[in-house]
N, C-alpha and C positions, 0 to 999 in steps of 0.2 A: 739474161732474165733472172729475176729474183724468185726463188721458190719460197713462197710465204709459209708453206707448211713446215719448213725447216725451222722456223723461228717461233711459231705460235702454237705448238702442241699438235694435237691430232687433227686430221682432216675432218671436214664436216661430213657427217654420215657414217664415220668409222665406228665400229662397234667397240666400246670401251672394255678393257680387260677388267673382269670382276675379281676382286680379291677373295681368295679361298679362306673362309672363316671356319675355324674348327668348332664343331658343335660340342657343347659340354657333355662329358660322359656321365652316365647314370651312376650315382654314388650310392653304394650300399652302406647303410648306417648300422653300427653295432647297437647292442642293447643300451649302452650308456648314453647314446645320443637320441633315444626315442623321445625323451622329454623335450629336447630342443626342437625336434621336428614338430612335436605337438604344439609347442609355443608359437611356431610360425604359421602352421597350417590350420590349427584348430579354430573353427568357426562354428559355434554350437548351432546357430540357426540353419546353416547349410549342410550340416553333417547328415541330417535325416534324408535330404534329397540327393546327396552325393556320397554314397557309401564307398565308392571306388577310391576316394581320396585318402582312405585309411591305410593304404598300402605303404610299405616302407620305401619304395622306389619313387624318385621324383621324375615326373615326365620331362622330356627335353623341351626347352623353350624355343619355339620357332619365331621368326620375324613376323611382326604385326599380329601376334597371338597373345592374348592375355594369359600370363602365367598362372597356373593353379597353385604353384608354390615356388618360392625362390630357391636358387641353387645353393646347396650347403657345401662348404669347403671343409675338408678335414682339419682338425685342430693342429695336427702335426705340421701341416704346411704353413699355418699362421706363425707358429713359433720359429720355424726355419727361415721365414722371409724377413723377420724383424728381430735381429739379435741385439742391436744397439738399444732398442727400447722394447723389451718383451711385453706382450699384451697379457694381462692377467686373464686367467681362464674364467669365462663368465659362469656365474652361478647357474646351476641347472634349474630353469624355472618349471613350474608345474604346468600341466596342460591347459589350464584355464587362465594363465597369465597372459595379458596382451603384449604384443610385440612393440618394442621401442626402436627408435632410430639407432641408438647406441648398440643394440643387439645385432642389427644388420651390419653396422660399421665394424664391430668386433669380428664378424665372420668373414670380412674381406681382408685379404693379405695386404699388409702395409708395404710401402715401397722403401727399399734400402736407399737412403739419401746419399750414401757414399758412391753409389753406382750411377747417379744422375749426372749427365753431361752439363756442365755449367757454361753459360755464355761468357766469352772473354771480352774485356773492354766494354762491358755493358753500360749503356747510357739510356736513360728513359726518354722515349720519343712520344710526346703526347699525341701527335697526329697519327703515328703508327698504331698506338694503342687504341685510339678512337676508330681508326679504320678497321682494325681487327674485330672490334666489338660490333661494327656495323655489318660485317660479312655474315649473311644469314644463309648462304648456300651450304648444302651438305653434299658430300661426295656420293656418287652413285653406288660405289662398291662397299659402303659401310653398313654392317649388319647391326642395327640398333634395336634392342629389345623394347617391346611396348610395355610401358609402365602403367600403373593404375592412376586414377585421377588424384592430382595433387599429392603424389606419393613422396615428394621431396619437401613437403611443407614443413617449415620450421628449421630447415638446414641453411646454413650460410656457407657457400662454396666459393673458393678462389681458384681460378685457372691460371697457370703460368707455364711458359715454355711452349714448344711445338708438339702437338699430339701426332701420333703416327698416321691416322686416317681420318681425323675429324678436324675441320678448321676451328680455331678457338671461338670465333663468333658463333658458329653453328653449335658448338658445345655449350656455350653460355645461354643461347636461346633455348636449347633443349632443357637445360636445368631450370630456366625460368618457366618453361612450359609446364613443368611438373611442380611449380610452386616454390622453388628454392630462391633464396636471396643471394644474388651474385655480386661480389664486391671485387675491387682491384687490389686492395691492400689487406694484409694479414693482421689480425688482431686476436684478442682473447675470445671474441665472440665467434670466430671462424670455426665451423664444425669439421670441415675436411678440405684438403687442398689436392687438386688434380694436377699432377706434375707431368711435364713432357720434356723433350730434349731442349737444350740451351735455356734452361731455367735461370732466373736471376739469382746471383750469388747472395744478395741481401735477403731475398725471400727465403732461401734455404737456411740461412743463419737464423732467421726469425722462426722458422718452423721448428728448428732444433731447440731454440730457447724456450718457446712456448709449449713444446711437446704436442703439437697438433698432428693429427693423423694425415698421412700423405698416401695417395693411391695413384695408379696410372690409368690409362684409358680403359683397359679391361676391367679394372676395379670400378670405374665409373659406370660401365655398362651393368656390372653385377649389382651396383647400388640401385640403379633404376629398376632392374628386374626384381630385386629382393625387397624393396620397401613396400609396406602395405599402403592402402588408400588413406589419404588425408594425413600422411606422415606418421602414422602409428599413434601411440598413446603417451609419448614423452611430454615433458613440461613445455619444451619449445614448440612442439606441434600444437599443443593445446592453446598456447598464447597466440600463435599464428592463426588458428581457427577462430578464436575469439575476436581477433583483429579483423578478419574478413567478415565475420558476422556483424561486427560493429559498423564496418564500412557499408554493408548492405542496408542496415537499419538507417544509417545516416543518409544514404542516397534516397531511400523511401521517404524519410522525414522531409528532406529538402524538396522532393518532388511534390509532396502533399502541401508544403508551405507555398510553393510556387502556384499550385492550383488555387489555393485560397486567395492569394494576392490577385491572381487573374480574375477570379469571380468578384472580388471586392471592387476592382477597377471597372469591371463591366457594370456592376450595380450602380456605382457612383456616376458613371457616364449616363446610364438610363435615367437616374433621378434628375440629373442636370438637364437632360433633354426634356423630361416631363415638366420641370419647373419653367423652362423657357416657353414651352408650348402653353402652359397654363397662364403665364403672364401675357403672352401675345397669341391668342388662339387663332387669329386671322392671318398671322404672318406666315410667310413661306420660308421654311428653314433651308438655307443653302449650305449648311455645314456638311462637309464631306464625311462620309462614313469612314471610321477608322479601319485600318487593315486588320483582318481577322488573325487570330493567333496561329491558326494552322496554315495561313498563307505567308507568314513572315519567314525571312531567312533565319536559319538557326543561329547564325552569328549575331543577329539582332535580338532574336527571341530569348537566347540564353546569355546575353551580355550581362556582366556582373552589375548588380544594383547597389552593392555596398563594398567597402574595403575588405570585409571578411571573405567575400567571394572571389577576390583576385587570386589567381593561381601563381604562387611563387613570388619572388622578389619582395618579400615582406620588409627586409631591411631598407631597400630603396624606396618603397612606398612610405615607410615611417620617416625617412630622411626628408622626403619631399613635404610630408605633412608638417614636420617640425619647422622647416624653412618658411612655409606659407603661414603657419600659425604665428610665428614671431616676426612676420614681415612689417607690420605696422609699428611694433616696438622698435625694430631696427631702423625704420624710416625716421622716427623721432630722434634717434641718436645719430642720424646722418650716415648710417651704415659704416660706423667706425668701430663697433664692438664685435669682434669675431665670434664670440660665444664659445660654448664648450666644444662644439663640433665644427667650428669654422664656417658656419652658414650665415653668420650675421653681417657679412660685408658684401653680399651679392644682392643686387636688385632683380636679377633674372636667374633662372635655372634651366639647365640643358639636360633633357632626358635622351639617352642614346642607347641603342641596342638593336638586335635583329628585328625584322618586321613580324607582326602578328603575335607579340608576347604581352600586350596590354599596356603600352606606354601611354597612349592617348586616353584609354579608359581610366587608368590610374589618375591622370591629371584631372579629368572631369570629376571623378568620385571624391578626390581630396578637396577640390574646390567646393563641391556640393556639401560635403560634410562640415566644412568650416564656414559655410554661409556665403560664399562668393558666387556671383553670377559669372558665367563664362562667355567670353567673346572669342570665338574660334575663327582663325584665318588659316588658309593654306598658303604656305610660302611659295608654292609653285604658281599661284594665281597673282600674287603681288610680288613680282620678282625684282622690279627695277626700283631705283631710288624715288622716282616721281610717284609710282604707285604706292610705295610704302608711306610717303609723306601724305598722300591723299587718303589712304585707307586706314592707316594704323596710327600715325602721329597724332591726329586729332583725338584719338581715344585714350591717349596715355594719361591725361589729367582729368578725365570725366568721371561722373558718378553713374551708377546704375539706376535707371528710372524704375525698373521692376522692383529692385530692392528697396528703393525709396518709398514706393507705394505700399509695400508689404512690411515696412520696418515696424509698424505698430503691432504686427502679429507675431513678431519674433524678438527675442531678447538678444540676439547675436549682434555685436557691434559692427560686424562686417556686412550687414544687410544692404548697405548702400554702395558697396564696392563690387568691382568685378575684376577678374583675372583674364589676361589675354593669353591665348594658347596659339602658338605658331607651329603648325605641323609641316613635316617634310622640308625642313630648313636646308638639308643637304641637296634638295632639288634645285636650289639656286646655284648660279655659276658666276665666274668672273666676267662673262659676257653680258650680264644682266644690268649693266650700267650702274654700278655702285650699290646694288641691292644688299650684298653681304656686309659691306662696310657700313651702310646706313643702319642696318638692323643691329650691328654691333654697337653703334653709337646710341641707339635706343636703349640697349641694355645698361649703358653707363648712366643715363639720366632719367629713366622712366620713373614716374610717380605712381605707377600701377604695376602690380606683380605681373611678370612676363615669363611664361613657360615656353621654351623652345623644344622641339622634338625632332630628332633625326635618327637615321640608321647608322651612318658611318661618321664617327666623330674624328677619326684620325686623318681624314682627307685634307690635302693642302688648302683647299678653299675654306675650310672650317677654322683656320688659324686665327682670323680676326676675333673669334669668340674666346680665345685663350685668356684666362685671368680676368674675364669680365662676367662669366657665368659660373654658377655652381653646377659642376658636372655630377650627374647621378646616372650610374650605369645600370641597365636592365639586362639580365642574362636569360638564356633559354631555360625554362623550368624543366625539371626532371619528371619522370613518370609518376612518382609518388605525389607530386604537387598537384597534378591535374587529374589523378585517378578518381577522386570523389566527385568532381564536377562531371566527368564523362559518364560515370555510373548513374548520376542523377538524370542526365540527358537520356540515357538508355532506358531508365525506368519510365520516364514521361512519354517517350516515343514508342514504348512497348516493343523493344527488340533486345535480344540477349547479347551482352558484351562480356566476354571472359576477361577478368582483371589482369590475367597473366599475359595478354597480348597487347596491353597498352604500351609496353616498351617498344614493340614493333611499330605501332602507330607513331610514336615519337621519333623513331629512327627514320621512318619513311617521309615524314614531313619536316625533319630536322628541328623539332621542338617548336614549331609554329602552331600555337593553339588554334588560331583562326582556320588554318588549313586542316587541322585534325577534325574540327567541327564540320567543316565543309565535306571532308572525306566521309564522315559518318552519315551526313545528310544524303550523300550520293549513294553510298552502299546500302543504306537502310531501305531504299526504294525497291531493291531487288532481293535482298537477303535480310531475314529477321534474326540471324545468328552470326556473330563474328567471333570465331574462336581459332584455334591452331590449325584447323583443317583448311580454312580459306584465307587466313591472314597473309600468308606468303604470296598468294596470287593477288590479293588486294594491294599489298605493298609494292609489288613489282609493277602492277599496272599504274599505280599512282606515281611512282618514281620516274616513269617514262615521260611524264608531263612536266618534270622539273629539269630545267637547263642549269647545268653546273657553271660555276664561275671559273675563269682561267686558272686560278690557284688550285681549285679542287680537281680540275681536269688533269693538270700536271701531276698532282699527288697520286691520283688514281692510276695514271699511266706508268708512273715510275715505281709503283708498288710491286715488289717482287713476287707476292703471293698469287697474282693473277696470271703469271707465266709458268707456274709449275704444272705438273700433270693434273693435280686436283683442281687447281685454279682455272686451268683451261676448260675444264668440263662445266664449271658453273659460270665462267665469264669468257664467252667465246670471242673469236676474232671479230665477229659482227658487233658485239657489245663494245669492244675497244674502238672500232671505227665510229660507232655512234657517239662516243665521248668526243672525238674530233669534231663531229658535226654540231655539237653543242655550241662551239665557237671556233669555226674553222679558220678565222683570221688570227686568233691569238694562240690557239693550241700549239701550232708548230713553233711559234716564237718562244713560248714558255718552255717547251722541251729543249729547244736550242740553248736557252739560258741556263737550265738546271741539270742537263744530262751529265755534266762532269762533276757534279757535287753529290754523287750517290756512293753508297757502299754496296757494290753488286753482290747479289746472292744467287744469280742464275748463270754464273760463268761455267763454261764447258771445261772438262778435265784438261789441265795443262794450259788453259788460257789465262792471261794476265789481265789486270785491270786496264792497262794501257792499250792492249789489243782490242778490248771491248770498246773503249772510248774511240779508237780509230775506226772501228767498224760502224759505230753510231754516227761519227762525223761523215763517213762516206755515204751512208744512207741519207743523211740530211742534205748533202750536196746533190744527190740524185733527185731528192724531193724539190730542190730549188729549180732544177731543169724542168721538171714537170710543171711547177707553178708558173714558169715563164711561158709555157704553152697555154696555160689556163687563162692568164691575165693579159696575154698579148692580143693583137688584133684578131687572132684566130678564134679566141673565146671558146676553148675546148673544155667546157665545164663538166663534161662527162668523165674527165680524168680525176675528179675530186676524190673518189674512193682510192685510186692508186696513190694520189698525193697524201691521203690520210695515212696509208701504210708506210710510205717511204719517209715522210717528214715527221711523223709522230709515233706510230705504233712500233715500227721496226727498230728505230734508234732507241726507244724506251726499253724495248725487250732486251737489248744488248747490255744495258747497264742497270737494269731494274734491281731494286733491293730496298735499302733503307736510306732515307735522306740524311746526309751528314749535318745539315743545318735546316734553316727555314727555306721555304720556296721563295725565290726572288722573282720580282717582276722583270719582264723583258727590258733590256737596255737598248734593244735595236731601234725603238721609236726615238729615243733621245739621240742616238748616234746618227740615225738617218736625218733627223732635223738639223743636227750639227753639220752634217755633210752638205745639205742643201744651203745652209747659211754660208759656208766657206766657198762653195761654188759661186754663189751670188757675189761675194766679196772679191773673189778672184776675177770674175768677169768685169767688175767695176774697176779694179786696178789695171787690167789689160786695156780697158776702154780709155782710161786716163792717159796711159803712156803710149798709145798706138802711134802718135806723131813722132816719137823718139825711138821706138822699137819696131821690129818687124816680125815678132813672134806671136803665135796664138796664145791662148790662156795657159795651156799646158806647158808650152815652151817657156813662157814667162815665169811660171812657177818653178820649173826645173833649172833654168839657166840664169835668169835675172835676179830673182828674189834672194838667193843666198848671198850674192855679191852686194845687192842693195842693203841687206841687213848689216854686213860688215862696214860698208861705207857710211851708213846712217847712224850706227850705234857705237862703234869702237872709238871714233874721235871724241864723242861726248864723255866716254869713260876715261880716256887717257888725257885729253887736253882740257876738259871742262868747258867753261864759258868761252874760251878762245875758239872753239870749234863750232859755235852756233851758226855763225855766218856761212861757213862752208857747207854745213848740213842743210841749211835753208836754201842755198844756191843749188845744191844737188836736187832737192825736191822740186824747185822751179824748173830745172832743166828737163825733168821728166813729167812735169805737169801734175805733181803729186801734192796732196794737202797734208795738214797735220794729222787729220783722221787716218789718212793712208799710211802715215808713219806708224801709228798704233796698230793698224791691221797687219802690216808687214811683220812687225815684231810678234804678233799673235800667231802667225802662220807657222812659225818655226817649231819643230818637234824633235824629240830625241836629244842627241848631243848639242844640237843647235838651239835648244830652248833658251829663250832670252829672259826668263823671269829672274833668275839669279843675277844676271849681268845688269839688268835695269835697276835692281836694288842698290847696286854700287854707285849709281849716279847720284850726287848730292841733290837734296831738295832744292837748293838755291839755283842750281844749274837747270833743273827741270822748269822752275818758275820763270827763269830768265828766257829760256827757249820758247815757252808759250807766249810770254809778253812780247817778245821781239817778233815772233811770227804773226801774231794778231795785229801788230802795229804796221805791218807792211802790206803792199799790194802785190798779189801773185797772179801770174798768168794762168788761164784755163784754156783747154782745147776747144770746148764747146760751151756756148751760153746756156744757162739754165732757163727753164720755162718761167716767164714772167719777169725776167731781169733785163734791164736796159743797159747795164754796165757790167763789165767782167767782175767775177766774184773776188772780193778783196777783203782786207781786214777792216775797211771802213764800213759806213752804214750801207745797207742794202735796201733798194727800193722794192717794196712788195707789190704785187699786182692788186688792182682794185676790182673786186667782183660785184660791186654794188649794183651796177647797171646791166649785169649779165641776165639775159632773159632765159628762164627755165622752160624747157619744152613742155613740162607738165602744167605750167601756169596758163590760165585763160588769157587769150589775146584781148587787150582792151579795145573798145569800139573806136573806130576812126573818127577824129574830130574834123570839123570843116576847116579847110586850109584857106586862110585869108591872105597868106603871103605868097611870095614867088616860089614855084616848085623847085627852083634851083638853090633855095636856101638850105645849105648843108647842116646848119646848126640844129635843125629839127630832126635830123636823121640820127637815131640812136646807134645805128650800126657803124657809123663813121665817127671816130673819136678824134678830137683835135686838142692840141696843147692849149691850156689856159694860160693867158698872160698874167704874170704876177701883178695884181693891183688890189687895192682895198675894195672890199665889198660894200656897196652903198646900201643904205637902209631902204627896204622896199616901201613903196608908196602905200598909203592907207587904202585897203580894199583891193589892192592889186594882187594878182596870183603870185605866189612865191615860187621862183624858178630854182631848180636844182643845179648846183655847180657841176659842170662836166669835168671828169678827171681823165688823165691819160692812162 
């Protein structure tokens, strides 16, 4: 039996060990430091009500308790900690001078860069970096001081390396919570760098070159506890506060503008209804009442109405607009002028990217702004060639009736044109009877702008659109791109949204704007405030409804951070099993494909990489035994949780770490299909030769095929055309065909592979072999269906299915029989040979008889 708790951290219900955190000692300040204390603590408005704060001793900061004053560290410790770059002694400010971020940073000891452990053979892994940034869990035994509101506002912080007790993703989210700007790269704008173990060597060099202050995890905690509200009074904090205020004003302005537009539409609709009623007072209006604004879905209610409201992808939208605006000019040139950006040679454009980021909305808005009417089709509805010809082909060369009637009201030359938008093109498949190929042909000859939209551009079925469409990629927008729009929605819907939690919303929905708006619509029904207190719970509940793809499942399971002591607390065994149930068919196959391509980081002391791989392979084998019980006739589906552990979680835990390359798709599907093909071919070969052999298909493969390969191939290599007759005679002796010769050569593997030997045969010999074989008659063991003569190189008679009665067809009514009942010529179920004779012309008015065929 496998003890699961040996591999996945602590048992469920076990009490985690809490890390003993040393409380800061009370520091007595001498007379020289009184002014510094006054600069940090002095608050004139509160001094009258809090006289106890004038003492020289600083109270100890407890967890989840707002600090009355930040901890002050002696200046001697600062100089001792940083000898390479000594910090200048800050000027002693007066008691009424406000605190800046630089004052607090100067009071925190800098980290000695020479003592930092540097990661060896460091290579940047984008997926690993993205995964670390998405980890929002925080260890239970970390004592984080409670900071004041937006205390890190105006600071730009970079986290690198592995911190002792805080996950990097949790530390980044903590910094964002207090208003800091977190980046991945170090630049001149970086305020401070938080360093951990195994930091990147290039980042360390850049820190030294730019002279940026570096602190450790304890310094980061002191920074949170010591910074005043709203980032102090520095220039960076002031600019950040002004930016936040500007964003709030912009959100209020957009909300008021949307209210005005809504009122204008309502008034215009009422005037139109009153006008119609005045013209026909006795008529009964059957116009359906429009949906009220409060009853609309938020995704419809807050859909962009102009290109300025589109969140992100400004470059892609401008590229689409340039292509469509120059389409008529390029058409007159025959699409032979590439133009400055290469868009002038394409009649169609392909918009591709993840769902929910505004591809379809951008296509409609660009067409509307340029004066085009839109004819939208869903490719999932017109999938086949016949449906495309019936529904889309007729519209390729037509004009817009709506634009033609309104052309006198607009000066736009495109008023009589329309653009065709085909959405969900990747929903078509090769089994849709030529739909993809036909749509690609439309892109080559259309006389109307054609915009195709898909999610996955790199799929094999999308290859027909290569070099016939202008590819325009749409990417997931970041939090800054959608922050203004979300704040506007919050103002209109009267709920409070903290701007610092928008990053968490983007992570929970993976940048899907449509899902973010749906999430806000759902949460706002029960909560009127979304901030750091409830965002973690909201994100966790929303992520449970999102099923990951096989690639994401494999990457999460092979990530070494979820198998550490801290990782096991925030990502339990049950969470790992739930990843398997997102796709329990593909998850084991993806682990089996990629488990040998990792750099393990969870090896036990003295364990080698090879031993870990062997243990993972053993667990996968045990999982196969369990799967056989599940999918056999016994149907023991209750063993799925055990199969999840043995086939996915346990082998991943043995080799988890960092991926050496990209996640590969499982090759088992292709190999399994290939195995089925060769089993079928082997059965056919054994079936052909059963009159000359006495072996089953496995015996034929092991005993006969190696010898047949030598006797059928070596003579052609050595003797050339002289051996053709002998080879054909051997094929006839075993009732094999020319196709069987090719199959036998394809079966050979390893040292017996025939690819290199076949290349040695001259082309003239191959051609002569084929011509001579096709010109001869060859024996076969069994007649094929519908054949009246043995299969030979001559012409073959094909069966005639013209008079076959289909069981689904209606039976015709019986006619009156005027001839003898024994006349077999009238019976369609009895076929007779027709004598070769000339067909006489039918008499005038006589019924035309159908010639009966054998």
